[in-house]
Every structure is written in C-alpha cells, then in structure tokens.
C-alpha positions in Angstrom: 46.5 -17.6 -3.6 43.4 -18.0 -2.5 41.6 -15.5 -4.9 43.2 -17.7 -7.4 41.3 -21.0 -6.2 38.0 -18.8 -6.2 38.4 -17.6 -9.5 39.3 -20.6 -11.1 36.4 -22.8 -9.4 34.2 -19.8 -10.6 35.0 -20.3 -14.0 34.6 -23.8 -14.1 31.0 -23.5 -12.5 30.5 -21.1 -15.5 31.7 -23.1 -18.0 29.1 -26.1 -16.9 26.4 -23.9 -17.1 24.6 -23.7 -20.5 23.8 -20.1 -22.1 20.4 -21.3 -22.9 19.5 -22.8 -19.3 20.2 -19.0 -17.9 18.1 -17.5 -20.5 15.1 -19.9 -20.4 15.1 -18.5 -16.6 15.6 -15.0 -17.1 12.4 -15.3 -20.0 10.1 -17.2 -16.9 11.0 -14.7 -14.4 10.1 -11.6 -16.9 7.0 -13.3 -17.5 6.1 -13.8 -14.4 6.9 -10.3 -13.8 4.8 -9.4 -16.9 1.8 -12.0 -15.7 2.0 -10.0 -11.5 1.5 -6.5 -14.0 -1.3 -7.5 -16.0 -3.1 -8.6 -13.3 -2.2 -5.7 -11.0 -3.3 -3.2 -14.3 -6.9 -5.8 -14.1 -7.4 -4.5 -10.3 -7.2 -1.0 -11.5 -8.7 -1.4 -14.5 -12.0 -2.9 -12.1 -11.9 -0.1 -9.4 -11.4 3.2 -12.5 -14.4 5.1 -12.8 -12.6 7.2 -15.4 -13.5 5.7 -18.6 -10.5 6.9 -20.6 -8.1 5.5 -18.1 -9.6 2.4 -18.2 -9.1 1.9 -22.0 -5.3 3.2 -21.2 -5.2 0.5 -19.4 -7.2 -2.0 -21.5 -4.3 -1.0 -24.1 -1.4 -1.3 -21.4 -2.7 -4.9 -21.1 -3.1 -5.9 -24.6 0.7 -4.7 -25.6 2.1 -6.8 -22.0 -0.3 -9.8 -23.5 1.6 -9.5 -27.2 5.2 -9.2 -25.5 4.3 -12.2 -23.1 3.5 -14.2 -26.7 6.9 -12.9 -28.0 8.2 -14.0 -24.9 6.8 -17.5 -25.1 7.6 -17.8 -28.6 11.0 -17.2 -28.4 11.5 -19.6 -25.1 10.0 -22.9 -27.1 
C-alpha cells in the first residue's frame, strides 16, 4: 500500500518537471565537465616537453571546444 502511494507521488512529481528543464541541466553539467577537461589538458600542455604530445593535446582541446560550442547552440 505504501509503495503505491510513493509511486503515485513520484509519478506526479515527474509530470511536474519539464523535459526541457532536465535537458538544460544535463547540457550545463556536460559543459562544465568539458571546461574542466580543457583546463586539465592545458595544464598537461604546459608541463609537456614532447612536441608531438603537445600537438595531440591541442587537437583534443580544439575538438572539445567545438563540442562545447555545439552544446551551447543546442542549449539556446
């Protein structure tokens, strides 16, 4: 009996939440993770002495920035 009540409350709660709101939160969370990853890669570039590795890391940064831009466009 209690499970049924909990289920109904959850169902009502989920109906109140809009899908757009959830999607925007996910996009913003993912954007934050990308920014963290970019900053970590930049630190690796600064400490790296290998030119090939630096170029690879810079390419990764470029890819992440493009993805971040796409997320921003989707968010708007």
